[in-house]
N, C-alpha and C positions, 0 to 999 in steps of 0.2 A: 503493500500500500504506499502511495506517495502522499509527501506531506508536503504540504506548503509554508512557507513563511509568514507570519502576519506581521502586520505595522507595530500589533498590539505587543507579542512577543521579542520583538526586537528592540521597542522602547522598555522594556524590561530588563533583559537582556543589558542593554548599555547602564543604566539603573544600577544595576547589580555591581556592574565593574567599576563604577565609578566610586558607589559606594564601600569597597574592600579598597579601593585603593585613597582614596581619603582618609578612612577608618586606619589603615596600617599606618598612614601618614602622621595622625593624630597619636597612635599606640608608639611612634617611635620619638613624636618627640617628648612624650611623656615619661617613657622608660628609656630613651637614649642614654641620657646624661649617668643614670646607675648603671645601667652595660657597661657605659666606657670607663667608669670608675672602679667598677668588678674587674674588669679587663686589663688594667692598668695595674692594680693589686696585685693580680694573680702573676703577670710578667714581673712587676717589681721583686716580688716573692721568689721569683724562678728565678732570676739573676743577683740575688741577695745570697740564695743558696750554693749558687757556683762559687760568688765571692768568698763563702766561710768555706767552702770546701778547698777553694786554693789555699785558704789563710792557713787551716788544718793542716793540708799537704806540705806545707813547710815550717820546720821546725826551727825554734831559735838557733840553733847551731848552723841550719841550711842555710841561713840567711843572708845575703852578700851583701857589702857595703856600697852607697850611692856612687855610681858611675863604673863601679867594675865588669867586666866585660866577663863572661863565662856561657863556655861553648860545651853543651852537653852532649853531642855525637861529634866524633872527629870523622870527617869524609872519607870515603873508601880509597886509600892511595894505592891500592894494586891494579893500578891503569898501565895497561902494556899496548905497544904500540903495534899496529901489525904491517910487517917490514913488506906482506905481497902486495899491498896495494899499487904501488905504481913511484914512478921518483916524482920530485917537487922541483918543478920548473919557474924559479923567478923572472920575472916579466916585467918590463918597463913600458909607461903610456908614450906614445909617438904622436903627438901633435900635428 
């Protein structure tokens, strides 16, 4: 059975869409600041927890003086060159 759209149903659908749109807009204005405050507190707790974890990892014996450079991992020095690659040719640019 084929149904045709009526003007009354179309206007009703448009009104429902507008009601939902404006209703969500009003709810976001009312509850938006609370939601943002909640999210910012959670982020602050997460970063604060990471900072405290890092502070606990560093014992007083492990702390370095200000300006001191510390290398935790030495680079791998077992690099060998491949002699079978070819010969290096030095060149000059000619103007």
